[in-house]
LUMSEGU-584491 format. One record per residue (C-alpha): residue in three letters; x, y, z. Coordinates in pm, 1 decimal. Each point is the difference from the previous one (the first is absolute). Example, Ala and Ser with C-alpha at 12.3 -4.5 7.8 and 13.67 -1.06 7.14 Angstrom:
! residues 2
{site "ALA"; {1230.0; -450.0; 780.0}}
{site "SER"; {137.0; 344.0; -66.0}}
//
This chain:
! residues 446
{site "UNK"; {0.0; 0.0; 0.0}}
{site "UNK"; {110.2; 357.4; -76.6}}
{site "UNK"; {312.1; -136.9; -174.4}}
{site "UNK"; {-6.3; 255.8; -285.2}}
{site "UNK"; {-60.4; 291.3; 236.8}}
{site "UNK"; {269.9; -118.1; 242.2}}
{site "UNK"; {257.4; -23.2; -277.7}}
{site "UNK"; {-81.2; 346.0; -140.5}}
{site "UNK"; {-2.7; 169.5; 340.9}}
{site "UNK"; {334.5; -160.4; 81.8}}
{site "UNK"; {147.8; 147.4; -321.4}}
{site "UNK"; {-155.5; 340.4; 74.8}}
{site "UNK"; {146.6; 12.2; 349.6}}
{site "UNK"; {346.4; -95.9; -129.1}}
{site "UNK"; {29.6; 358.9; -129.7}}
{site "UNK"; {78.7; 134.8; 348.0}}
{site "UNK"; {259.3; -263.4; 86.6}}
{site "UNK"; {344.8; 151.0; 14.4}}
{site "UNK"; {-131.1; 354.0; 51.9}}
{site "UNK"; {116.7; 177.1; 314.7}}
{site "UNK"; {-317.1; 202.3; 43.2}}
{site "UNK"; {-360.7; 32.4; -110.9}}
{site "UNK"; {-54.2; 286.3; -243.5}}
{site "UNK"; {-293.2; 119.0; -209.7}}
{site "UNK"; {178.5; -123.2; -313.0}}
{site "UNK"; {70.9; -359.3; 106.6}}
{site "UNK"; {-338.0; -28.6; 177.3}}
{site "UNK"; {-179.9; 117.5; -315.4}}
{site "UNK"; {188.5; -258.2; -205.9}}
{site "UNK"; {-85.4; -278.1; 247.0}}
{site "UNK"; {-366.4; 93.6; 33.1}}
{site "UNK"; {-45.7; 20.9; -376.1}}
{site "UNK"; {90.9; -369.5; -13.5}}
{site "UNK"; {-212.5; -79.1; 306.9}}
{site "UNK"; {-303.2; 163.7; -163.9}}
{site "UNK"; {64.8; -192.4; -320.7}}
{site "UNK"; {21.1; -325.4; 200.1}}
{site "UNK"; {-335.0; 73.5; 166.4}}
{site "UNK"; {-168.7; 83.7; -331.7}}
{site "UNK"; {137.5; -322.4; -151.9}}
{site "UNK"; {-152.7; -181.7; 298.7}}
{site "UNK"; {-341.2; 133.5; -112.5}}
{site "UNK"; {-23.9; 259.2; 277.9}}
{site "UNK"; {-227.9; 294.7; -74.1}}
{site "UNK"; {196.3; 303.1; -132.1}}
{site "UNK"; {-127.7; 238.1; 270.2}}
{site "UNK"; {87.8; -246.5; 277.7}}
{site "UNK"; {350.7; -51.1; -146.0}}
{site "UNK"; {51.8; 376.9; -32.3}}
{site "UNK"; {-121.9; 74.8; 355.0}}
{site "UNK"; {211.6; -284.3; 137.9}}
{site "UNK"; {324.4; 127.2; -153.9}}
{site "UNK"; {-83.3; 355.0; 110.7}}
{site "UNK"; {-32.7; -112.3; 362.4}}
{site "UNK"; {328.7; -191.8; -21.4}}
{site "UNK"; {172.3; 305.6; -147.1}}
{site "UNK"; {-127.6; 228.9; 277.1}}
{site "UNK"; {126.6; -241.4; 266.8}}
{site "UNK"; {338.1; -55.0; -168.2}}
{site "UNK"; {103.0; 355.3; -95.8}}
{site "UNK"; {190.1; 180.7; 270.0}}
{site "UNK"; {28.6; -299.4; 230.9}}
{site "UNK"; {335.6; -44.4; 164.2}}
{site "UNK"; {130.0; -348.8; -59.5}}
{site "UNK"; {45.3; -175.9; 332.4}}
{site "UNK"; {351.4; -119.1; 75.3}}
{site "UNK"; {-101.9; -364.2; -32.9}}
{site "UNK"; {-206.5; 48.1; -317.8}}
{site "UNK"; {126.2; 74.3; -348.7}}
{site "UNK"; {-217.9; 207.1; -239.7}}
{site "UNK"; {-112.3; -313.1; -185.5}}
{site "UNK"; {-98.3; -171.6; 324.6}}
{site "UNK"; {-190.2; 305.6; 118.7}}
{site "UNK"; {-193.3; 18.3; -327.3}}
{site "UNK"; {-86.8; -371.4; 24.8}}
{site "UNK"; {-135.0; 59.8; 352.9}}
{site "UNK"; {-211.9; 296.5; -114.0}}
{site "UNK"; {-136.2; -194.2; -300.6}}
{site "UNK"; {-73.7; -301.4; 222.9}}
{site "UNK"; {-190.4; 209.9; 254.3}}
{site "UNK"; {-200.2; 172.2; -274.8}}
{site "UNK"; {-79.0; -332.9; -172.5}}
{site "UNK"; {-131.3; -137.3; 330.7}}
{site "UNK"; {-210.6; 314.5; 50.1}}
{site "UNK"; {-131.6; -22.3; -358.1}}
{site "UNK"; {-123.0; -353.7; 70.5}}
{site "UNK"; {-168.0; 96.3; 326.1}}
{site "UNK"; {275.3; 44.6; 260.2}}
{site "UNK"; {-124.7; -256.1; 252.5}}
{site "UNK"; {-166.1; -339.1; -35.1}}
{site "UNK"; {-376.0; -0.3; 58.8}}
{site "UNK"; {-180.8; -285.8; 173.2}}
{site "UNK"; {-331.5; -151.0; -102.9}}
{site "UNK"; {-290.9; 81.9; 233.5}}
{site "UNK"; {-107.1; -317.4; 179.6}}
{site "UNK"; {-149.7; 165.4; 308.1}}
{site "UNK"; {-367.2; -68.4; -80.5}}
{site "UNK"; {-156.4; -327.8; 117.1}}
{site "UNK"; {-22.4; -147.3; -254.4}}
{site "UNK"; {240.9; 193.9; -221.4}}
{site "UNK"; {-150.6; 24.6; -350.2}}
{site "UNK"; {239.8; 58.0; -291.1}}
{site "UNK"; {-137.1; 93.2; -342.5}}
{site "UNK"; {213.3; -68.0; -307.7}}
{site "UNK"; {-27.5; 222.7; -307.7}}
{site "UNK"; {185.1; 30.8; -330.2}}
{site "UNK"; {-3.8; -73.3; -370.3}}
{site "UNK"; {-26.1; -351.0; -145.2}}
{site "UNK"; {338.4; -173.0; -18.1}}
{site "UNK"; {153.2; 198.7; 286.4}}
{site "UNK"; {18.5; -308.5; 223.2}}
{site "UNK"; {-282.4; 73.8; 247.3}}
{site "UNK"; {-113.2; -360.0; 47.8}}
{site "UNK"; {352.8; -133.4; 54.5}}
{site "UNK"; {81.3; 287.5; 232.5}}
{site "UNK"; {-320.8; -61.8; 197.3}}
{site "UNK"; {128.3; -350.2; 78.7}}
{site "UNK"; {354.4; 123.6; 71.8}}
{site "UNK"; {-127.9; 264.8; 241.4}}
{site "UNK"; {-231.2; -241.4; 181.8}}
{site "UNK"; {287.5; -247.5; 37.5}}
{site "UNK"; {248.7; 267.5; 112.4}}
{site "UNK"; {-227.4; 157.0; 263.6}}
{site "UNK"; {-102.1; -343.0; 131.0}}
{site "UNK"; {368.2; -86.1; 54.1}}
{site "UNK"; {113.5; 333.2; 145.2}}
{site "UNK"; {-308.8; 113.0; 192.7}}
{site "UNK"; {-160.5; -339.0; 75.6}}
{site "UNK"; {-335.0; 115.1; -141.2}}
{site "UNK"; {-264.6; -229.7; -148.2}}
{site "UNK"; {-56.6; 121.4; -359.2}}
{site "UNK"; {-294.7; -46.1; -233.3}}
{site "UNK"; {27.3; 80.3; -372.3}}
{site "UNK"; {-317.2; 109.8; -180.5}}
{site "UNK"; {-19.9; -57.6; -378.5}}
{site "UNK"; {-187.6; 296.6; -155.1}}
{site "UNK"; {144.6; -15.2; -351.7}}
{site "UNK"; {-305.4; -133.3; -184.1}}
{site "UNK"; {121.6; 101.7; -347.9}}
{site "UNK"; {345.3; -143.0; -65.5}}
{site "UNK"; {-15.6; -365.6; -104.7}}
{site "UNK"; {137.3; -229.3; 271.7}}
{site "UNK"; {65.4; 287.2; 245.9}}
{site "UNK"; {-209.6; -165.9; 272.4}}
{site "UNK"; {161.6; -337.0; -73.4}}
{site "UNK"; {347.8; 158.9; 21.1}}
{site "UNK"; {-70.6; 141.5; 346.8}}
{site "UNK"; {-149.2; -332.9; 115.0}}
{site "UNK"; {311.2; -187.5; -120.3}}
{site "UNK"; {231.1; 246.4; 177.3}}
{site "UNK"; {-211.0; -24.8; 314.9}}
{site "UNK"; {16.4; -379.2; -5.7}}
{site "UNK"; {378.8; 2.4; -49.5}}
{site "UNK"; {45.5; 239.8; 293.1}}
{site "UNK"; {-276.0; -152.3; 215.9}}
{site "UNK"; {-183.6; 335.3; 10.5}}
{site "UNK"; {-380.6; 8.8; -30.3}}
{site "UNK"; {-153.1; 161.8; -307.1}}
{site "UNK"; {-357.8; 130.2; -15.3}}
{site "UNK"; {-153.2; -10.7; -348.4}}
{site "UNK"; {-342.9; -22.7; -165.7}}
{site "UNK"; {32.6; -149.2; -346.0}}
{site "UNK"; {-357.7; 70.0; -111.9}}
{site "UNK"; {-14.4; 356.7; 133.4}}
{site "UNK"; {110.8; 273.7; -241.7}}
{site "UNK"; {-47.7; 290.5; 244.9}}
{site "UNK"; {343.8; 85.5; 149.2}}
{site "UNK"; {-149.0; 244.0; 254.9}}
{site "UNK"; {-231.1; -268.8; 137.9}}
{site "UNK"; {287.1; -254.9; 6.4}}
{site "UNK"; {224.9; 244.6; 188.2}}
{site "UNK"; {-269.2; 68.9; 262.1}}
{site "UNK"; {-77.1; -371.3; 39.2}}
{site "UNK"; {371.1; -79.4; 22.3}}
{site "UNK"; {53.2; 250.9; 281.6}}
{site "UNK"; {-305.1; -137.4; 184.3}}
{site "UNK"; {130.6; -356.1; -41.1}}
{site "UNK"; {347.5; 103.6; 121.3}}
{site "UNK"; {-139.6; 161.6; 314.1}}
{site "UNK"; {-217.2; -302.2; 79.4}}
{site "UNK"; {295.6; -239.8; -38.0}}
{site "UNK"; {240.1; 202.8; 215.7}}
{site "UNK"; {226.7; 130.6; -277.3}}
{site "UNK"; {188.7; 311.9; 114.7}}
{site "UNK"; {133.3; 82.9; -349.5}}
{site "UNK"; {-221.5; 12.5; -310.1}}
{site "UNK"; {157.7; 79.5; -338.4}}
{site "UNK"; {-231.4; 85.7; -290.2}}
{site "UNK"; {132.7; -82.2; -348.6}}
{site "UNK"; {-179.3; 211.7; -261.6}}
{site "UNK"; {-19.5; 0.0; -378.4}}
{site "UNK"; {226.7; 206.0; -220.8}}
{site "UNK"; {-42.1; 119.4; -356.0}}
{site "UNK"; {242.2; 36.2; -286.5}}
{site "UNK"; {-56.1; 376.3; 19.1}}
{site "UNK"; {-157.5; 243.8; 243.6}}
{site "UNK"; {-374.6; 36.5; -59.5}}
{site "UNK"; {-297.3; 151.0; 181.4}}
{site "UNK"; {-171.7; -334.3; 61.4}}
{site "UNK"; {303.7; -143.6; 178.8}}
{site "UNK"; {46.8; 311.4; 210.5}}
{site "UNK"; {-366.4; 7.0; 103.7}}
{site "UNK"; {11.0; -366.3; 90.5}}
{site "UNK"; {305.7; 16.5; 224.5}}
{site "UNK"; {-128.3; 323.2; 154.1}}
{site "UNK"; {-325.0; -181.4; 88.2}}
{site "UNK"; {198.1; -286.7; 156.2}}
{site "UNK"; {193.7; 253.2; 209.2}}
{site "UNK"; {-320.5; 165.3; 122.0}}
{site "UNK"; {-159.5; -337.3; 78.3}}
{site "UNK"; {280.6; -152.8; 208.8}}
{site "UNK"; {180.7; 310.4; 132.4}}
{site "UNK"; {353.3; -149.2; -15.6}}
{site "UNK"; {275.3; 73.3; 251.7}}
{site "UNK"; {251.3; 21.0; -285.4}}
{site "UNK"; {-22.9; 44.2; -376.3}}
{site "UNK"; {304.0; -106.6; -200.9}}
{site "UNK"; {64.3; 88.9; -363.5}}
{site "UNK"; {189.9; -281.9; -171.8}}
{site "UNK"; {198.3; 95.8; -309.0}}
{site "UNK"; {250.6; -165.0; -234.9}}
{site "UNK"; {320.4; 202.6; 49.2}}
{site "UNK"; {120.7; -88.9; -349.9}}
{site "UNK"; {-269.4; 221.0; -154.8}}
{site "UNK"; {191.8; 312.1; 114.0}}
{site "UNK"; {-190.1; 326.0; -56.0}}
{site "UNK"; {-318.0; -193.4; -83.9}}
{site "UNK"; {14.0; -133.9; 356.2}}
{site "UNK"; {18.1; 355.7; 133.1}}
{site "UNK"; {-290.6; 116.9; -218.9}}
{site "UNK"; {-226.8; -287.5; 104.2}}
{site "UNK"; {91.6; 64.7; 366.4}}
{site "UNK"; {-123.5; 358.2; -37.5}}
{site "UNK"; {-331.4; -115.2; -152.0}}
{site "UNK"; {-63.0; -259.7; 272.7}}
{site "UNK"; {99.1; 238.0; 277.6}}
{site "UNK"; {-248.1; 261.6; -121.7}}
{site "UNK"; {-281.9; -252.8; 47.7}}
{site "UNK"; {118.4; -212.9; 293.3}}
{site "UNK"; {241.6; 221.8; 195.3}}
{site "UNK"; {202.8; -317.7; 62.0}}
{site "UNK"; {242.2; -40.2; 291.2}}
{site "UNK"; {304.7; -146.0; -168.6}}
{site "UNK"; {161.2; -140.5; -312.9}}
{site "UNK"; {123.7; -352.0; -73.2}}
{site "UNK"; {261.9; -26.4; -276.1}}
{site "UNK"; {4.1; -348.4; -153.1}}
{site "UNK"; {261.5; -149.0; -234.7}}
{site "UNK"; {267.0; 234.6; 134.3}}
{site "UNK"; {254.5; -281.1; -45.2}}
{site "UNK"; {-41.6; 36.7; -378.2}}
{site "UNK"; {9.6; 380.4; -6.7}}
{site "UNK"; {342.8; 119.9; -113.7}}
{site "UNK"; {-110.1; 364.2; -20.4}}
{site "UNK"; {-200.3; 73.8; 316.2}}
{site "UNK"; {-201.3; 302.5; -117.1}}
{site "UNK"; {-318.7; -101.3; 181.8}}
{site "UNK"; {176.0; -48.9; 334.9}}
{site "UNK"; {169.9; 338.0; -30.5}}
{site "UNK"; {-302.1; 199.2; -123.0}}
{site "UNK"; {-316.7; -137.2; 155.1}}
{site "UNK"; {36.8; 147.7; 351.4}}
{site "UNK"; {56.5; 351.1; -136.2}}
{site "UNK"; {-303.8; -17.5; -228.0}}
{site "UNK"; {-268.6; -153.6; 225.4}}
{site "UNK"; {156.1; 80.5; 339.8}}
{site "UNK"; {-68.1; -352.5; 123.1}}
{site "UNK"; {272.2; -232.8; 131.9}}
{site "UNK"; {128.8; -311.5; -171.0}}
{site "UNK"; {-72.7; -263.0; 265.2}}
{site "UNK"; {101.7; -328.9; -162.0}}
{site "UNK"; {203.2; -125.9; -293.6}}
{site "UNK"; {-24.0; -331.9; -182.0}}
{site "UNK"; {340.5; -148.9; -81.5}}
{site "UNK"; {-84.6; -331.0; -165.7}}
{site "UNK"; {-264.3; -263.4; -67.8}}
{site "UNK"; {36.6; -202.9; 320.4}}
{site "UNK"; {-252.6; 54.6; 278.2}}
{site "UNK"; {266.2; 142.1; 233.2}}
{site "UNK"; {136.9; 242.9; -263.0}}
{site "UNK"; {-146.7; 303.9; 172.3}}
{site "UNK"; {181.3; 274.7; 190.0}}
{site "UNK"; {-100.9; 304.1; 199.5}}
{site "UNK"; {124.8; 301.0; -196.9}}
{site "UNK"; {279.9; 192.9; 175.1}}
{site "UNK"; {89.2; 316.7; -199.6}}
{site "UNK"; {337.4; 47.1; 170.3}}
{site "UNK"; {105.5; -360.8; -63.6}}
{site "UNK"; {-114.7; 21.4; -363.2}}
{site "UNK"; {202.8; 320.5; -46.6}}
{site "UNK"; {305.8; -189.3; 129.3}}
{site "UNK"; {-60.2; -278.4; -251.6}}
{site "UNK"; {-47.6; 240.4; -291.3}}
{site "UNK"; {338.9; 155.9; 79.2}}
{site "UNK"; {172.4; -338.7; 29.4}}
{site "UNK"; {31.9; 9.3; 380.2}}
{site "UNK"; {-198.7; -319.9; 48.4}}
{site "UNK"; {-261.3; -71.1; 264.3}}
{site "UNK"; {156.7; -207.7; 274.9}}
{site "UNK"; {-289.1; 57.3; 243.5}}
{site "UNK"; {-258.1; -153.7; -236.2}}
{site "UNK"; {240.3; -286.3; -75.8}}
{site "UNK"; {31.4; -75.5; 373.9}}
{site "UNK"; {-378.3; 18.5; 41.5}}
{site "UNK"; {-50.5; -248.0; -285.1}}
{site "UNK"; {256.6; -234.5; 155.0}}
{site "UNK"; {-170.6; 18.9; 338.9}}
{site "UNK"; {-339.5; -82.1; -152.9}}
{site "UNK"; {146.0; -320.9; -146.0}}
{site "UNK"; {212.6; -80.0; 305.9}}
{site "UNK"; {-83.7; -347.9; 130.3}}
{site "UNK"; {131.7; -28.5; 356.8}}
{site "UNK"; {-48.1; -376.1; 22.5}}
{site "UNK"; {185.5; -57.8; -328.8}}
{site "UNK"; {276.2; 239.4; 115.1}}
{site "UNK"; {48.6; -201.1; 319.6}}
{site "UNK"; {31.4; -324.1; -198.9}}
{site "UNK"; {259.7; 156.0; -229.4}}
{site "UNK"; {194.8; 137.4; 297.7}}
{site "UNK"; {23.3; -348.5; 145.2}}
{site "UNK"; {119.1; -140.1; -334.5}}
{site "UNK"; {264.4; 271.4; -34.3}}
{site "UNK"; {123.7; -69.8; 353.6}}
{site "UNK"; {36.9; -370.0; -85.1}}
{site "UNK"; {149.3; 68.3; -348.2}}
{site "UNK"; {-305.9; -164.3; -158.8}}
{site "UNK"; {-115.9; 296.2; -210.5}}
{site "UNK"; {-55.3; -154.1; -344.5}}
{site "UNK"; {-124.3; 93.4; -345.1}}
{site "UNK"; {-360.4; -89.2; 94.4}}
{site "UNK"; {23.4; 275.6; 261.0}}
{site "UNK"; {160.9; 229.1; -257.9}}
{site "UNK"; {-301.0; -63.7; -226.1}}
{site "UNK"; {-237.8; 90.7; 283.8}}
{site "UNK"; {182.9; 331.2; 40.4}}
{site "UNK"; {-47.4; 69.5; -371.8}}
{site "UNK"; {-373.6; -72.7; 35.2}}
{site "UNK"; {-17.8; 248.2; 290.7}}
{site "UNK"; {168.9; 268.4; -212.7}}
{site "UNK"; {-239.3; -65.7; -289.2}}
{site "UNK"; {-295.7; 45.9; 234.9}}
{site "UNK"; {121.8; 353.2; 73.4}}
{site "UNK"; {-98.6; 108.0; -351.5}}
{site "UNK"; {139.6; 62.4; -345.4}}
{site "UNK"; {381.5; -5.9; -3.1}}
{site "UNK"; {27.6; 312.1; -217.4}}
{site "UNK"; {-205.4; 185.0; 259.7}}
{site "UNK"; {214.5; -132.0; 285.5}}
{site "UNK"; {323.6; 95.2; -179.3}}
{site "UNK"; {-138.0; 353.0; -36.7}}
{site "UNK"; {-21.3; 18.6; 379.8}}
{site "UNK"; {375.4; -52.5; 39.4}}
{site "UNK"; {189.6; 332.0; -22.3}}
{site "UNK"; {191.8; 27.3; -327.1}}
{site "UNK"; {-85.7; -355.8; -108.2}}
{site "UNK"; {-188.1; 95.2; -317.0}}
{site "UNK"; {291.7; 213.4; -117.9}}
{site "UNK"; {250.5; -277.8; 70.8}}
{site "UNK"; {-212.2; -254.4; -185.3}}
{site "UNK"; {-30.3; 233.3; -298.0}}
{site "UNK"; {377.1; 56.4; -12.3}}
{site "UNK"; {71.7; -373.3; 21.0}}
{site "UNK"; {-261.1; -79.1; -265.0}}
{site "UNK"; {-158.5; -261.2; 228.2}}
{site "UNK"; {-367.4; -25.0; 79.2}}
{site "UNK"; {-154.8; -165.7; 303.9}}
{site "UNK"; {-359.1; -117.8; -4.0}}
{site "UNK"; {-199.1; -295.8; 133.2}}
{site "UNK"; {111.1; -204.6; -303.8}}
{site "UNK"; {360.3; 23.8; 129.6}}
{site "UNK"; {-83.1; -264.0; 262.6}}
{site "UNK"; {-115.4; -263.1; -250.8}}
{site "UNK"; {346.7; -143.1; -84.1}}
{site "UNK"; {82.5; -21.7; 373.0}}
{site "UNK"; {-326.6; -181.3; 73.6}}
{site "UNK"; {55.2; -234.0; -296.8}}
{site "UNK"; {352.7; -87.2; 121.5}}
{site "UNK"; {-111.2; -73.8; 358.5}}
{site "UNK"; {-304.3; -199.8; -118.1}}
{site "UNK"; {233.5; -216.0; -216.3}}
{site "UNK"; {201.4; -108.7; 306.7}}
{site "UNK"; {-62.8; -303.0; 219.3}}
{site "UNK"; {-114.7; 63.0; 361.4}}
{site "UNK"; {349.6; -97.3; 117.0}}
{site "UNK"; {166.8; 249.0; -237.4}}
{site "UNK"; {-229.4; 278.7; 118.3}}
{site "UNK"; {80.0; -79.7; 362.6}}
{site "UNK"; {375.9; -41.5; -60.3}}
{site "UNK"; {110.0; 223.6; -291.7}}
{site "UNK"; {364.8; -79.5; 78.4}}
{site "UNK"; {-41.9; -346.3; -166.0}}
{site "UNK"; {-68.0; 159.4; -340.1}}
{site "UNK"; {289.5; -122.2; -215.1}}
{site "UNK"; {41.4; 53.7; -375.2}}
{site "UNK"; {-206.2; -302.5; -107.6}}
{site "UNK"; {-289.5; 98.3; 226.9}}
{site "UNK"; {15.0; 356.0; -134.2}}
{site "UNK"; {-12.5; -126.4; -358.3}}
{site "UNK"; {-309.3; -207.2; 81.9}}
{site "UNK"; {-169.3; 299.4; 169.7}}
{site "UNK"; {98.2; 220.6; -293.3}}
{site "UNK"; {-178.9; -228.0; -246.0}}
{site "UNK"; {-303.8; -36.5; 226.3}}
{site "UNK"; {-43.1; 373.7; 59.4}}
{site "UNK"; {94.1; 130.8; -344.3}}
{site "UNK"; {278.7; 211.7; 147.9}}
{site "UNK"; {380.7; -0.7; -20.5}}
{site "UNK"; {251.9; -129.5; 252.4}}
{site "UNK"; {122.7; 358.5; 28.4}}
{site "UNK"; {-348.3; 109.2; 119.0}}
{site "UNK"; {-0.6; -283.9; 255.0}}
{site "UNK"; {341.7; 110.5; 130.8}}
{site "UNK"; {-127.1; 358.1; 21.6}}
{site "UNK"; {-302.1; -114.5; 202.4}}
{site "UNK"; {220.2; -199.4; 238.2}}
{site "UNK"; {223.2; 303.9; 45.4}}
{site "UNK"; {-303.6; 215.8; 83.4}}
{site "UNK"; {-129.2; -265.8; 237.7}}
{site "UNK"; {333.3; -19.9; 184.1}}
{site "UNK"; {17.0; 378.6; 29.6}}
{site "UNK"; {-356.4; 14.5; 132.9}}
{site "UNK"; {72.5; -281.8; 249.7}}
{site "UNK"; {303.4; 188.1; 136.6}}
{site "UNK"; {-194.0; 326.1; 22.7}}
{site "UNK"; {-290.5; -166.6; 180.6}}
{site "UNK"; {237.8; -160.9; 245.9}}
{site "UNK"; {151.1; 342.3; 75.0}}
{site "UNK"; {-346.8; 152.9; 38.3}}
{site "UNK"; {-107.3; -281.3; 229.0}}
{site "UNK"; {265.7; 110.7; 245.6}}
{site "UNK"; {-183.3; 329.6; 30.5}}
{site "UNK"; {-317.3; -172.0; 117.1}}
{site "UNK"; {-352.2; 32.1; -136.9}}
{site "UNK"; {-104.2; 271.4; 249.0}}
{site "UNK"; {289.5; 220.5; -104.1}}
{site "UNK"; {-84.2; -51.9; -368.5}}
{site "UNK"; {-364.2; 98.3; 56.4}}
{site "UNK"; {112.0; 302.4; 203.6}}
{site "UNK"; {218.0; 111.2; -293.9}}
{site "UNK"; {-296.9; -29.5; -235.1}}
{site "UNK"; {-218.6; 203.3; 237.5}}
{site "UNK"; {269.0; 269.9; 20.0}}
{site "UNK"; {8.8; 18.6; -380.0}}
{site "UNK"; {-378.6; 42.7; -7.2}}
{site "UNK"; {19.8; 277.5; 257.3}}
{site "UNK"; {228.7; 216.7; -213.6}}
//
């Protein structure tokens, strides 16, 4: 996400490197490139112009601190202004009502139904609420079936009426059903259209008036850029929604919607979708996103993802194996599965400061497919070989190579990585689990 914008901003900010001071001339040169980068990212011209004007006003005349060079100071100013442009602070969803009723809105194809399931699953895990999803999209073929399938997969109840074509009546009945069954979170999935029309707006407005939701979310495909911003304005005029959800942000190399939407509708971005899996949902943190756009990574979000997938019982088993020198390739495979559960590898790499730039310079690319050769190699080994990798001689490696469709060189590389990881884990074990968790908490508190 934001890869094009990140690259262009990095080039723009290179202008000040090597300069001993900030002047009107070198700032103007830098900001010309920054504005161009924003426009290329599909940011509205007025927003791009106002943004660079604010950066200029903050940069001109500032004394460079002894520990900051002009280029570093400009990066800090741009980062702070990017965070402010996207909303400044993260904004929480309102779940105070009993039950909390969340109404989804947006155009067809924005990902409302999938996000409805993601949100129900996420809040159930984090807030221990009992969600109900209500299927009010009576127009799109298979929309009700899609929500029912998602609900079954997640073990979350779905209220639907297949023969009823009145979404207002279904929404009211769904809320009544949820209250009677003790659900403290009710999420209403509504129909979208391919374009904004009066009928759709009247319908969702009537649903709003009928159920009086605690929270109205506008779900939009971030890859549609300025179209996303325009549709947000139209929906906000009718619904006065509470927050924005940007879906498909993992596929958005430009980022215009994320950078523009808050300025235009003055409503916060509350959530972002970062993949197809049901756990590929994040609370939107403007300051963290600004860090990522400028190549500084997002260590806090990375730690939070790791903690969500952290299995204490599995960790204890592995600790015992490490202590007894019994950590094998089966355990290595389990660690890979844990990493994969954290999300898309490209997204995770983007959270590591400077990693994207390093990968670009090396010409390498890491994604979830990168694990396939490793998994194929380990799956081609016998149980004994996985438990005792030290017995892997040349003939065994040749057999594994043929079975996995990989080369002996790749097998040797895997064994090298495994040995390095084993040594590192043994060193970390000496620190103790409590100390490790304390370190992670300290990182989150920064």
